[in-house]
Structures are given as C-alpha cells and as structure tokens.
C-alpha positions as CSV (number, residue, x, y, z in Angstrom):
1,X,77.2,6.2,81.9
2,X,76.3,9.5,80.3
3,X,74.2,9.4,77.2
4,X,74.8,11.5,74.1
5,X,72.6,14.6,74.0
6,X,70.2,14.8,71.1
7,X,70.9,17.6,68.7
8,X,68.7,20.7,68.9
9,X,67.0,20.5,65.5
10,X,65.8,23.9,64.2
11,X,65.8,25.9,61.0
12,X,68.0,28.9,60.8
13,X,70.2,30.6,63.4
14,X,68.9,31.4,66.9
15,X,69.5,34.9,68.3
16,X,72.4,33.4,70.4
17,X,73.9,31.8,67.3
18,X,73.7,35.0,65.4
19,X,75.5,36.8,68.2
20,X,78.3,34.2,68.8
21,X,78.8,32.0,65.7
22,X,81.9,32.5,63.6
23,X,79.7,31.8,60.6
24,X,76.9,34.3,61.4
25,X,78.2,37.0,59.0
26,X,77.7,34.5,56.1
27,X,74.2,33.5,57.1
28,X,71.8,35.1,54.7
29,X,68.2,34.1,55.6
30,X,66.7,35.7,52.5
31,X,67.1,33.8,49.3
32,X,67.2,35.2,45.7
33,X,64.6,34.3,43.2
34,X,65.2,31.2,41.1
35,X,67.1,31.8,37.8
36,X,65.0,32.2,34.7
37,X,66.0,28.8,33.3
38,X,64.8,27.0,36.5
39,X,61.5,28.9,36.5
40,X,61.0,27.9,32.9
41,X,61.6,24.3,33.8
42,X,59.0,24.5,36.6
43,X,56.4,26.0,34.2
44,X,57.1,23.5,31.5
45,X,56.7,20.5,33.9
46,X,58.1,17.1,33.4
47,X,59.9,16.1,30.2
48,X,60.3,12.8,28.3
49,X,62.5,10.4,30.3
50,X,64.7,9.8,27.2
51,X,65.9,13.4,27.5
52,X,67.3,12.8,31.0
53,X,69.5,9.6,30.7
54,X,69.8,7.1,33.6
55,X,72.7,6.8,36.1
56,X,74.5,4.4,33.7
57,X,75.2,7.4,31.5
58,X,77.0,9.4,34.3
59,X,80.3,9.2,32.4
60,X,78.8,11.2,29.6
61,X,79.1,14.3,31.8
62,X,82.7,14.4,30.7
63,X,81.8,14.9,27.1
64,X,82.1,18.5,25.9
65,X,79.0,20.7,25.5
66,X,75.6,20.0,27.1
67,X,72.9,17.4,27.0
68,X,69.5,17.9,25.4
69,X,68.1,19.0,28.8
70,X,70.3,20.5,31.5
71,X,67.6,21.6,33.9
72,X,64.4,19.5,34.1
73,X,62.8,16.5,35.7
74,X,61.0,13.3,34.8
75,X,59.5,10.1,35.9
76,X,61.0,7.1,34.2
77,X,59.2,3.8,33.3
78,X,60.8,1.9,36.2
79,X,59.2,4.4,38.6
80,X,62.4,6.4,39.2
81,X,62.6,10.2,39.3
82,X,65.5,11.9,37.4
83,X,66.4,15.5,38.2
84,X,69.0,17.6,36.4
85,X,69.9,21.1,37.3
86,X,72.5,23.6,35.9
87,X,73.9,26.3,38.1
88,X,76.1,29.2,36.9
89,X,78.7,30.3,39.5
90,X,80.7,33.4,38.7
91,X,83.7,33.8,40.8
92,X,83.6,30.3,42.1
93,X,86.2,27.5,41.4
94,X,85.5,23.7,41.3
95,X,88.1,23.3,44.0
96,X,86.1,25.5,46.4
97,X,83.2,23.1,46.1
98,X,85.5,20.1,46.7
99,X,86.7,21.8,49.9
100,X,83.1,22.7,50.9
101,X,81.9,19.1,50.8
102,X,84.6,18.1,53.3
103,X,84.1,21.2,55.5
104,X,80.4,21.8,55.9
105,X,79.5,18.4,57.2
106,X,81.1,18.9,60.6
107,X,78.7,21.5,62.0
108,X,75.0,22.2,61.5
109,X,75.7,26.0,61.5
110,X,77.9,25.5,58.4
111,X,75.3,23.3,56.7
112,X,72.7,26.0,57.2
113,X,74.7,28.5,55.2
114,X,73.9,26.4,52.2
115,X,70.1,26.6,52.4
116,X,68.9,28.7,55.3
117,X,65.2,27.9,54.7
118,X,65.6,24.1,54.4
119,X,68.7,22.8,56.1
120,X,68.3,21.7,59.7
121,X,71.2,19.5,60.8
122,X,74.3,17.6,59.7
123,X,76.9,15.2,61.2
124,X,79.4,12.7,60.0
125,X,78.5,9.1,60.8
126,X,82.0,8.4,61.9
127,X,81.9,11.1,64.5
128,X,85.0,12.8,63.2
129,X,85.1,16.5,62.4
130,X,87.2,18.7,60.1
131,X,88.8,16.0,58.1
132,X,90.0,17.2,54.6
133,X,88.1,14.5,52.7
134,X,84.6,13.2,52.2
135,X,84.9,10.2,49.9
136,X,84.2,7.0,51.8
137,X,82.3,8.8,54.5
138,X,78.6,9.1,55.3
139,X,77.0,12.5,56.0
140,X,73.8,12.3,58.0
141,X,71.6,15.2,57.2
142,X,68.2,16.5,58.1
143,X,66.6,18.9,55.6
144,X,63.3,19.9,54.0
145,X,62.7,19.2,50.3
146,X,59.5,20.9,49.5
147,X,57.3,20.6,52.6
148,X,58.8,17.2,53.6
149,X,61.4,16.9,56.3
150,X,63.9,14.1,55.4
151,X,66.5,12.3,57.5
152,X,69.1,11.1,55.0
153,X,72.4,9.3,54.8
154,X,74.7,10.5,52.0
155,X,77.5,8.1,51.3
156,X,80.2,9.8,49.2
157,X,81.8,7.5,46.6
158,X,84.7,8.0,44.2
159,X,83.8,9.3,40.8
160,X,85.3,6.2,39.2
161,X,82.5,4.1,40.8
162,X,80.1,5.8,38.4
163,X,82.4,5.4,35.4
164,X,84.0,8.9,35.4
165,X,87.7,9.1,34.5
166,X,89.3,10.7,37.6
167,X,92.6,11.5,35.8
168,X,90.8,13.3,33.1
169,X,88.7,15.2,35.7
170,X,91.9,16.5,37.3
171,X,93.5,17.3,33.9
172,X,90.4,19.3,32.9
173,X,90.3,21.2,36.2
174,X,87.0,19.6,37.1
175,X,85.5,18.1,40.2
176,X,82.7,15.5,40.4
177,X,81.0,15.0,43.8
178,X,79.3,11.6,43.7
179,X,77.2,9.9,46.3
180,X,74.7,7.2,47.2
181,X,71.7,8.3,49.1
182,X,69.5,6.6,51.7
183,X,66.7,7.3,54.1
184,X,68.2,7.1,57.6
185,X,67.2,4.0,59.6
186,X,66.1,2.0,56.5
187,X,67.9,-0.9,54.9
188,X,67.6,0.6,51.4
189,X,69.9,2.9,49.4
190,X,67.5,4.9,47.3
191,X,69.5,6.7,44.7
192,X,72.5,8.4,43.2
193,X,73.7,12.0,42.8
194,X,76.5,13.7,40.9
195,X,77.5,17.3,41.1
196,X,80.0,18.0,38.3
197,X,81.9,21.3,38.5
198,X,83.7,22.4,35.4
199,X,85.5,25.7,34.9
200,X,84.1,28.3,32.5
201,X,85.2,31.9,31.8
202,X,84.7,33.9,35.0
203,X,84.0,31.0,37.3
204,X,82.5,27.6,37.0
205,X,79.2,25.8,36.4
206,X,77.6,22.9,38.3
207,X,75.7,20.2,36.5
208,X,73.7,18.3,39.1
209,X,72.1,14.9,38.5
210,X,69.8,12.9,40.8
211,X,68.5,9.4,40.1
212,X,66.1,8.2,42.8
213,X,63.9,5.2,43.3
214,X,63.0,2.6,40.7
215,X,65.9,0.6,39.6
216,X,68.2,2.8,41.7
217,X,67.0,1.2,44.9
218,X,69.2,-1.5,46.5
219,X,69.3,-3.0,49.9
220,X,72.6,-2.2,51.6
221,X,75.1,-4.9,51.0
222,X,72.9,-6.9,48.6
223,X,74.1,-6.1,45.0
224,X,73.0,-9.4,43.4
225,X,69.7,-10.9,42.0
226,X,68.1,-11.1,45.4
227,X,68.8,-7.5,46.1
228,X,67.4,-6.5,42.7
229,X,64.2,-8.5,43.4
230,X,63.7,-6.8,46.8
231,X,64.4,-3.4,45.3
232,X,61.7,-3.8,42.7
233,X,59.3,-4.9,45.4
234,X,60.1,-1.8,47.5
235,X,59.8,0.5,44.4
236,X,56.3,-0.9,43.8
237,X,55.3,-0.5,47.4
238,X,56.5,3.1,47.7
239,X,56.3,4.7,44.3
240,X,57.6,8.2,43.8
241,X,55.6,11.1,42.4
242,X,56.5,13.6,39.7
243,X,55.9,16.4,42.1
244,X,58.8,15.1,44.2
245,X,61.2,15.5,41.3
246,X,60.0,19.1,40.8
247,X,60.5,19.8,44.5
248,X,64.0,18.4,44.4
249,X,65.0,20.4,41.3
250,X,63.8,23.6,43.0
251,X,65.7,22.7,46.2
252,X,68.9,22.0,44.3
253,X,68.6,25.3,42.3
254,X,68.0,27.2,45.5
255,X,70.8,25.8,47.6
256,X,73.5,25.8,44.8
257,X,72.7,29.4,43.7
258,X,72.5,30.6,47.3
259,X,75.8,29.2,48.4
260,X,77.6,30.1,45.2
261,X,77.0,33.8,46.0
262,X,78.9,33.6,49.3
263,X,81.2,30.6,48.9
264,X,84.3,32.6,47.8
265,X,84.0,34.6,51.0
266,X,83.5,31.5,53.2
267,X,86.5,29.9,51.6
268,X,88.6,33.1,52.1
269,X,87.7,33.1,55.8
270,X,88.0,29.3,56.6
271,X,89.6,27.4,53.8
272,X,92.4,29.6,52.6
273,X,95.6,27.7,52.2
274,X,93.8,24.3,52.2
275,X,93.5,24.1,48.4
276,X,96.5,23.3,46.2
C-alpha cells in the first residue's frame, strides 16, 4: 500500500512555484511596517489584565464603540495570555474574510499569501478541499510566531458558542470568526480566538482577540471538574510568558494588515460570485 507523501515544509514560494502558481502574482514577500498604534503597544509593553477582559466577555464585542484597550497584551492571574489587536482595512468587506477562511485552508500556497515570512503549511484535517464553509472543521497549520515554529490545530466553532448573537451579526453586516486552538499531537486545547469584522466607512475593521493558556486550557472531550483539574496542572507545568503575548500581537498585526492590502484582488480573482 502506498503511503501518503509528507508535505514539503518551507517558507515562501520556490522559484518553480513563483513561475507556475496561480497565486504567485499575489505573493508579496516584503511586508509593510507595523501601524503606529501597534508599534506604540509594543513600546508600552504589557497592560493591566483588567483592561483586556477574558473569553467570557466575548459577546461584548457586539456592543457599539471600543473597549478600553483595542491593541495590547497582558498576562492574567491564572497564567493566561490575552492579546487584542485592531486592524483597519480600507476597501475590504467582512464577507471577504468569511470567504477567505474557507478558501485559504485548502493549499499551503494560499496560506502563505497571508504572512509570507511566517506561514509554512496548512491542510484541513478532514482531507477535503475547497468547501464553502469552515465552521465545524479543523485547520492544521504550521507557522512561526516570533522565532518559534508551531504545529497547530484550529477548530472553528460557531460564534454562538462564545455567546455572540449570530442573527444580530448578520443584521449588522458583521462576521465573527471563532475558533478553539490546540498544539497538534497533544490532548489539550489551549485557547480561544475571535476575529470580529465590522463595516466602517470605506471598508471594515477587524478586532482580534486571543485567550491562551491558564483557565482556557482543557483536555479534549473533558469539560467537567476532572478536565478543569488537569488543565490547571498543565498550566502550572507549562506557564506562558509575557513575551509570547507580544510576539502573538505582532504576528496578528503583520498578517492581518498584509493580507488586507491584497484581499480584494484575491477575491476578485478566485472568489467572485461566491458571496451573496
């Protein structure tokens, strides 16, 4: 019986890929400088954890206006890191991002358009490609966050599972991409993420939220008291550092700003007609 060939894991596009890939014209290896508000957050360092509420407050994203800190990071008393990042996206619609999250996970070359200096590989766990949805599926990604290469499982969940009102999201023209993250090959789910897209004059804005480690840890399939006990033990054995939250904030700002600049063109080429 033939065995599946291991993927060729490498950053960027090879010369052959640049010559033959249908996505090569959208691959931009150089990245713009971080926006001023992100650079300011890096210089300021971590903030008080009360300014970045926990995952239980995710539904507050649907309130009008902004929170006290939209771009920043912290280490909370339970040992979790919390990372928030605001990205302005002129010319981009929330629906384009909804399409992107279903489309990009089928090929590594698509995934690399998002962050050419950090994204290595992606594949759907179910082995199916080019489906028009992502909720209920697991995306297996390989990427660098800071200097660390991570193999991750991203399990996309419905916004309602984090308390968001899905009917209201639709009525407001918003999209919320929600997921549970895990390190591949481990029994623990390590955190949550939300990317809220809401329309603004001239485009949209993304409000990203990450809650990792600490009380966000849970063994897969063990939601009860035993799972909570094992999670707290795991959090003590492998504590997270504040530097990791800064690296994640920078990574998020880089990839979201980079793709936002080219996403309308990518959608025009590959997604046109797929959005209602």
